[in-house]
N, C-alpha and C positions, 0 to 999 in steps of 0.2 A: 504494500500500500504506500503510495507516494505522498499522501497527505493532501491530495487534491480530489475532493469529492465533487458532486454535481453542483454544489453551491460555491465552489472556489474556482477561481480562474488563475492561470499562470500569468507571469509578468507580461508576456506579449500576446495574450489570447485575443485581445480586441483588435489587433492590427491585421490579422490575416497571416497565414503561414508563408505566402509567397512573396511578401513585400520586403524589400531591403530598407534599412534605415536611411533617412535623408542624408546626403553628403554634407559635410561641413565645409564652409568656404576656407581656402588656404590663407585668407587674410585674418582669420579669427585669432590664432595664437600670436602672430607678430603684433597685431594691433592691441591685443590684451597686454603683452609685455611693454609695448610703448606707452599704453595708457597707464600701467602701473608706475612707470618711470615718471611720466608727466604728473600724475597725481601725487606721488611721493615728493618730487621736487617742488611742486607748487605749494604743498602743505608745509614743507620744511622751510622754504625760503620766503614765501609770501604770506603764510599763516592764513588769516581770514580773507585776505585779498585773493588767495588761491581758489576760493569758492567761485570767483568770476571765471577763472580758467576752467574749472569743472563745468560751469554753466555753458561756457563757450564750446567745449567739446561735445556736450549734450546737444546743443543747437546745431553744430556742424554735423553730428551723426544723424540727427533727425532729418536735416535737409538732404543729406546724401541718400538716405533711405527713400525719401519722397521723390527724389530724382531717379530712382530705380537702381541705385548701386547696391552693394552687398549688405544685406541686413545682418549677416553673421559678423562681418568685420566691424560694423557700427556698434553692435552689441558688445563685442569684445573690447572696443575702445572705451565705451561708456562704463562697462563693468570694471575695467582696469583703472580708469581714472577715479572712479568712486571708491574702489577698494584701497588704492594707494593714498588718496587724500584722507579718507576716513581713518585709515590705519595710523597715519602720522598725527592727525589731530587727536585721536583717542589716546595714543601713546603720550602726547604732550599733556593732555588733561590728567591722565593717571600719574604721571611723573611730577605734576604740580608746576609745570613750566608755563601754563596758561592761567 
């Protein structure tokens, strides 16, 4: 008995057995790393003014998606910038520097 009765479905049961997962854009990982660097440095050097950099990246990513560019790349850039900036600001708050 595998633990899957009639009321339980496996992880991919709703997708169909013949479908492949959607491919991820090759821009996702590089833009995530660049976004982390931008978020880290804007939080470290600009502190609260770095929020404007984060907002600028979000606006740029939304405009690229609306023009039909890579949604995965834009998501990676936004996620990286937010994680980098939030990480530095939270670290500064917990260390008592702010």
